[in-house]
N, CA, C and O atoms as CSV, one atom per row, in Angstrom:
chain,resi,resn,atom,element,x,y,z
A,1,MET,N,N,52.938,103.430,-120.637
A,1,MET,CA,C,51.741,102.866,-121.233
A,1,MET,C,C,50.595,102.922,-120.372
A,1,MET,O,O,49.483,103.200,-120.820
A,2,LYS,N,N,50.835,102.633,-118.970
A,2,LYS,CA,C,49.671,102.721,-118.008
A,2,LYS,C,C,49.216,104.173,-117.961
A,2,LYS,O,O,48.023,104.476,-117.934
A,3,PHE,N,N,50.271,105.119,-117.953
A,3,PHE,CA,C,49.888,106.556,-117.828
A,3,PHE,C,C,48.975,106.937,-119.027
A,3,PHE,O,O,47.962,107.608,-118.827
A,4,LEU,N,N,49.311,106.528,-120.231
A,4,LEU,CA,C,48.559,106.850,-121.417
A,4,LEU,C,C,47.124,106.309,-121.312
A,4,LEU,O,O,46.165,107.002,-121.654
A,5,THR,N,N,47.001,105.146,-120.867
A,5,THR,CA,C,45.721,104.460,-120.664
A,5,THR,C,C,44.864,105.200,-119.725
A,5,THR,O,O,43.704,105.491,-120.015
A,6,LEU,N,N,45.459,105.535,-118.513
A,6,LEU,CA,C,44.840,106.328,-117.518
A,6,LEU,C,C,44.386,107.701,-118.025
A,6,LEU,O,O,43.295,108.164,-117.691
A,7,LEU,N,N,45.221,108.337,-118.825
A,7,LEU,CA,C,44.938,109.670,-119.344
A,7,LEU,C,C,43.773,109.554,-120.319
A,7,LEU,O,O,42.847,110.362,-120.260
A,8,LEU,N,N,43.796,108.569,-121.214
A,8,LEU,CA,C,42.675,108.456,-122.231
A,8,LEU,C,C,41.360,108.070,-121.475
A,8,LEU,O,O,40.287,108.573,-121.807
A,9,THR,N,N,41.451,107.267,-120.563
A,9,THR,CA,C,40.176,106.897,-119.761
A,9,THR,C,C,39.599,108.155,-119.051
A,9,THR,O,O,38.388,108.366,-118.981
A,10,LEU,N,N,40.508,108.939,-118.552
A,10,LEU,CA,C,40.031,110.224,-117.837
A,10,LEU,C,C,39.456,111.177,-118.911
A,10,LEU,O,O,38.407,111.769,-118.660
A,11,ALA,N,N,40.072,111.353,-120.072
A,11,ALA,CA,C,39.611,112.120,-121.084
A,11,ALA,C,C,38.259,111.752,-121.602
A,11,ALA,O,O,37.405,112.606,-121.845
A,12,PHE,N,N,38.074,110.457,-121.770
A,12,PHE,CA,C,36.804,109.855,-122.206
A,12,PHE,C,C,35.728,110.076,-121.188
A,12,PHE,O,O,34.587,110.355,-121.556
A,13,SER,N,N,36.042,109.964,-119.930
A,13,SER,CA,C,35.043,110.147,-118.810
A,13,SER,C,C,34.603,111.642,-118.872
A,13,SER,O,O,33.411,111.944,-118.839
A,14,LEU,N,N,35.585,112.555,-118.961
A,14,LEU,CA,C,35.201,113.940,-118.931
A,14,LEU,C,C,34.409,114.388,-120.142
A,14,LEU,O,O,33.579,115.292,-120.045
A,15,SER,N,N,34.677,113.719,-121.362
A,15,SER,CA,C,33.904,114.100,-122.515
A,15,SER,C,C,32.413,113.626,-122.359
A,15,SER,O,O,31.512,114.315,-122.837
A,16,LEU,N,N,32.146,112.450,-121.690
A,16,LEU,CA,C,30.848,112.052,-121.466
A,16,LEU,C,C,30.107,113.062,-120.557
A,16,LEU,O,O,28.933,113.333,-120.806
A,17,THR,N,N,30.711,113.591,-119.577
A,17,THR,CA,C,30.159,114.499,-118.737
A,17,THR,C,C,29.824,115.837,-119.424
A,17,THR,O,O,28.808,116.462,-119.123
A,18,ALA,N,N,30.693,116.260,-120.347
A,18,ALA,CA,C,30.604,117.457,-121.129
A,18,ALA,C,C,29.459,117.457,-122.020
A,18,ALA,O,O,28.827,118.480,-122.285
A,19,CYS,N,N,29.175,116.220,-122.517
A,19,CYS,CA,C,28.024,116.028,-123.441
A,19,CYS,C,C,26.731,116.452,-122.799
A,19,CYS,O,O,25.920,117.154,-123.404
A,20,ASN,N,N,26.537,116.010,-121.533
A,20,ASN,CA,C,25.311,116.394,-120.802
A,20,ASN,C,C,25.351,117.934,-120.586
A,20,ASN,O,O,24.303,118.562,-120.736
A,21,THR,N,N,26.412,118.532,-120.267
A,21,THR,CA,C,26.465,120.047,-120.106
A,21,THR,C,C,26.165,120.741,-121.370
A,21,THR,O,O,25.461,121.750,-121.351
A,22,VAL,N,N,26.683,120.240,-122.543
A,22,VAL,CA,C,26.444,120.926,-123.760
A,22,VAL,C,C,25.021,120.742,-124.160
A,22,VAL,O,O,24.435,121.663,-124.729
A,23,GLU,N,N,24.465,119.683,-123.916
A,23,GLU,CA,C,23.002,119.398,-124.181
A,23,GLU,C,C,22.107,120.392,-123.390
A,23,GLU,O,O,21.104,120.903,-123.888
A,24,GLY,N,N,22.518,120.621,-122.175
A,24,GLY,CA,C,21.748,121.538,-121.271
A,24,GLY,C,C,21.860,122.958,-121.855
A,24,GLY,O,O,20.861,123.662,-122.002
A,25,VAL,N,N,23.044,123.340,-122.168
A,25,VAL,CA,C,23.255,124.719,-122.743
A,25,VAL,C,C,22.460,124.834,-124.102
A,25,VAL,O,O,21.907,125.889,-124.414
A,26,GLY,N,N,22.429,123.816,-124.819
A,26,GLY,CA,C,21.657,123.854,-126.125
A,26,GLY,C,C,20.250,124.065,-125.852
A,26,GLY,O,O,19.602,124.845,-126.551
A,27,LYS,N,N,19.726,123.428,-124.885
A,27,LYS,CA,C,18.297,123.536,-124.481
A,27,LYS,C,C,18.006,124.973,-124.052
A,27,LYS,O,O,17.026,125.577,-124.485
A,28,ASP,N,N,18.909,125.528,-123.160
A,28,ASP,CA,C,18.769,126.884,-122.693
A,28,ASP,C,C,18.757,127.929,-123.815
A,28,ASP,O,O,17.958,128.865,-123.792
A,29,VAL,N,N,19.652,127.758,-124.794
A,29,VAL,CA,C,19.760,128.686,-125.949
A,29,VAL,C,C,18.544,128.552,-126.790
A,29,VAL,O,O,18.037,129.574,-127.251
A,30,GLU,N,N,18.002,127.321,-127.046
A,30,GLU,CA,C,16.808,127.158,-127.808
A,30,GLU,C,C,15.617,127.858,-127.147
A,30,GLU,O,O,14.831,128.538,-127.808
A,31,ALA,N,N,15.504,127.676,-125.833
A,31,ALA,CA,C,14.348,128.371,-125.160
A,31,ALA,C,C,14.531,129.872,-125.198
A,31,ALA,O,O,13.525,130.564,-125.349
A,32,ALA,N,N,15.721,130.445,-125.075
A,32,ALA,CA,C,15.817,131.889,-125.226
A,32,ALA,C,C,15.490,132.298,-126.642
A,32,ALA,O,O,14.822,133.315,-126.830
A,33,GLY,N,N,15.928,131.555,-127.658
A,33,GLY,CA,C,15.523,131.845,-128.995
A,33,GLY,C,C,14.009,131.827,-129.334
A,33,GLY,O,O,13.476,132.620,-130.111
A,34,ASP,N,N,13.389,130.848,-128.674
A,34,ASP,CA,C,11.865,130.755,-128.790
A,34,ASP,C,C,11.197,131.987,-128.110
A,34,ASP,O,O,10.215,132.539,-128.605
A,35,ALA,N,N,11.756,132.369,-127.003
A,35,ALA,CA,C,11.171,133.552,-126.317
A,35,ALA,C,C,11.325,134.881,-127.183
A,35,ALA,O,O,10.435,135.723,-127.306
A,36,ILE,N,N,12.579,134.939,-127.759
A,36,ILE,CA,C,12.777,136.085,-128.651
A,36,ILE,C,C,11.799,136.096,-129.841
A,36,ILE,O,O,11.214,137.100,-130.246
A,37,GLU,N,N,11.698,134.902,-130.333
A,37,GLU,CA,C,10.827,134.792,-131.579
A,37,GLU,C,C,9.426,135.049,-131.207
A,37,GLU,O,O,8.732,135.700,-131.989
A,38,ASP,N,N,8.934,134.617,-130.111
A,38,ASP,CA,C,7.563,134.885,-129.684
A,38,ASP,C,C,7.366,136.383,-129.392
A,38,ASP,O,O,6.321,136.937,-129.735
A,39,SER,N,N,8.303,137.014,-128.795
A,39,SER,CA,C,8.214,138.500,-128.537
A,39,SER,C,C,8.217,139.235,-129.897
A,39,SER,O,O,7.417,140.152,-130.082
A,40,ALA,N,N,9.055,138.877,-130.812
A,40,ALA,CA,C,9.051,139.480,-132.130
A,40,ALA,C,C,7.686,139.377,-132.803
A,40,ALA,O,O,7.151,140.367,-133.302
A,41,ASP,N,N,7.144,138.194,-132.809
A,41,ASP,CA,C,5.862,137.938,-133.391
A,41,ASP,C,C,4.708,138.830,-132.703
A,41,ASP,O,O,3.846,139.362,-133.402
A,42,GLU,N,N,4.729,138.951,-131.477
A,42,GLU,CA,C,3.764,139.760,-130.749
A,42,GLU,C,C,3.912,141.304,-131.032
A,42,GLU,O,O,2.939,142.050,-130.927
A,43,ASN,N,N,5.072,141.725,-131.368
A,43,ASN,CA,C,5.299,143.079,-131.697
A,43,ASN,C,C,5.437,143.515,-133.091
A,43,ASN,O,O,5.866,144.642,-133.334
A,44,LYS,N,N,5.102,142.701,-134.024
A,44,LYS,CA,C,5.077,142.948,-135.368
A,44,LYS,C,C,4.142,144.127,-135.791
A,44,LYS,O,O,3.019,144.226,-135.296
A,45,ASN,N,N,4.587,144.970,-136.659
A,45,ASN,CA,C,3.662,146.017,-137.182
A,45,ASN,C,C,3.136,145.473,-138.540
A,45,ASN,O,O,3.866,145.311,-139.518
A,46,TYR,N,N,1.878,145.221,-138.514
A,46,TYR,CA,C,1.287,144.703,-139.727
A,46,TYR,C,C,0.802,145.815,-140.639
A,46,TYR,O,O,0.272,145.542,-141.716
């Protein structure tokens, strides 16, 4: 029972850390998408 509690606590702690990492990756992907969109808008043939 103690081992299970320790394991669940560790998993919960790691998941909180992962949330920050995923949020950072999301911001990077969004910034890259914005840059691609801006470049496409600048190079449109009207």
